C-alpha positions as CSV (number, residue, x, y, z in Angstrom):
1,V,180.5,89.7,40.9
2,I,183.8,88.3,41.6
3,A,184.4,85.4,39.2
4,N,187.0,84.5,36.6
5,T,186.2,85.1,33.0
6,H,185.3,81.4,32.3
7,C,182.6,81.3,35.0
8,R,181.2,84.8,34.7
9,K,178.6,83.9,32.1
10,Q,177.4,81.0,34.2
11,V,177.3,83.1,37.4
12,F,175.2,85.8,35.7
13,E,172.8,83.1,34.3
14,L,172.5,81.5,37.8
15,V,171.8,84.9,39.5
16,A,169.2,85.9,36.8
17,R,167.4,82.6,36.8
18,A,163.8,82.5,38.2
19,L,163.7,80.5,41.4
20,P,161.1,77.7,41.8
21,R,158.2,78.6,44.1
22,V,158.6,77.6,47.7
23,S,155.8,75.5,49.0
24,S,155.0,73.9,52.3
25,C,155.8,70.2,52.8
26,L,152.8,69.9,55.2
27,G,150.2,69.5,52.5
28,N,148.1,66.4,52.7
29,D,149.6,65.1,49.4
30,Q,153.0,65.1,51.1
31,R,151.8,63.6,54.5
32,G,153.8,66.1,56.6
33,L,150.9,67.5,58.5
34,K,149.9,64.2,60.1
35,R,153.4,63.7,61.4
36,L,153.6,67.3,62.7
37,L,150.3,67.1,64.6
38,L,151.3,63.7,66.0
39,E,154.6,65.0,67.3
40,A,153.2,68.2,68.6
41,L,150.5,66.4,70.5
42,S,153.0,63.9,71.8
43,I,155.4,66.5,73.3
44,T,153.3,69.5,74.1
45,G,150.2,70.5,76.2
46,L,148.2,71.1,73.0
47,G,145.0,69.1,72.9
48,S,142.0,71.0,71.8
49,G,141.0,71.5,68.2
50,N,141.5,75.3,68.6
51,D,145.1,74.6,69.9
52,L,145.8,72.6,66.8
53,I,144.4,75.3,64.5
54,R,146.5,78.0,66.3
55,F,149.6,75.8,66.0
56,C,149.1,75.1,62.3
57,E,148.3,78.8,61.6
58,C,152.0,79.5,62.3
59,T,153.2,77.3,59.4
60,L,154.0,78.1,55.8
61,L,151.0,76.0,54.8
62,A,148.7,78.5,56.4
63,K,150.5,81.4,55.0
64,Q,150.1,80.0,51.5
65,K,146.4,80.1,51.7
66,P,144.8,83.0,49.8
67,D,144.3,86.2,51.7
68,G,140.8,87.5,52.2
69,R,139.2,84.0,52.4
70,E,135.9,83.9,54.3
71,L,135.9,81.9,57.5
72,T,132.7,80.1,58.1
73,G,133.3,79.2,61.8
74,D,133.3,75.5,60.9
75,P,136.8,74.2,61.5
76,V,136.3,71.3,59.0
77,K,135.5,73.8,56.2
78,D,137.9,76.5,57.3
79,H,140.9,74.2,57.8
80,P,140.3,71.0,55.7
81,E,144.0,70.0,55.8
82,I,144.0,69.9,59.6
83,A,140.6,68.1,59.7
84,E,141.8,65.5,57.2
85,A,145.0,64.8,59.1
86,V,143.3,64.5,62.5
87,Q,140.6,62.2,61.0
88,W,143.3,60.0,59.6
89,L,145.1,59.8,62.9
90,L,141.8,59.0,64.7
91,R,140.9,56.3,62.2
92,H,144.3,54.6,62.6
93,D,144.2,54.7,66.4
94,M,147.1,57.2,66.9
95,L,144.8,59.8,68.5
96,R,141.8,59.6,70.7
97,L,139.2,62.3,71.3
98,D,138.1,62.8,74.9
99,E,134.5,63.9,74.2
100,R,134.0,65.1,77.7
101,E,136.8,67.6,77.6
102,Q,136.9,67.9,73.7
103,T,140.7,67.3,73.7
104,Y,142.9,65.0,71.6
105,T,145.3,62.6,73.3
106,V,148.0,60.5,71.6
107,T,147.6,56.7,72.0
108,S,150.5,54.4,72.7
109,L,150.7,53.6,69.0
110,G,150.9,57.3,68.2
111,R,153.6,57.9,70.7
112,A,155.6,55.0,69.4
113,V,155.3,56.2,65.8
114,A,156.2,59.8,66.8
115,A,159.3,58.6,68.7
116,S,160.4,56.4,65.8
117,G,160.6,59.3,63.4
118,L,158.6,57.4,60.8
119,E,155.8,58.9,58.8
120,P,152.4,57.9,60.4
121,Q,151.5,55.8,57.3
122,Q,154.8,53.8,57.6
123,G,154.4,53.3,61.3
124,Y,150.9,52.0,60.9
125,L,152.0,49.5,58.2
126,L,154.7,48.2,60.5
127,F,152.2,48.0,63.4
128,Q,149.9,45.8,61.3
């Protein structure tokens, strides 16, 4: 370590200190997943529930789930964070489900919120 004698002790303490655990900002308590899904659906060809699951499986949130968990085949049970975020967006008229094709599309309100850069909750409050 290259440091003067006055800073050497502080440098070694800093290097030896335990780092805080990194965690995903996409958890439902932090509201990031709703915004991510809204923006992804606004600008990509994603649309089916399986597309959303595959997309979210590439995030740190998915990687933080325990290994070896049993998948039931029920997307709501297997991916509750995604299901909760999609349900919130549907309830607040930012997404629509095309039941014929089983795909999600972004509404005008959803596109406006995604383009504004606001969190979906903030965009909904402004809309009201």
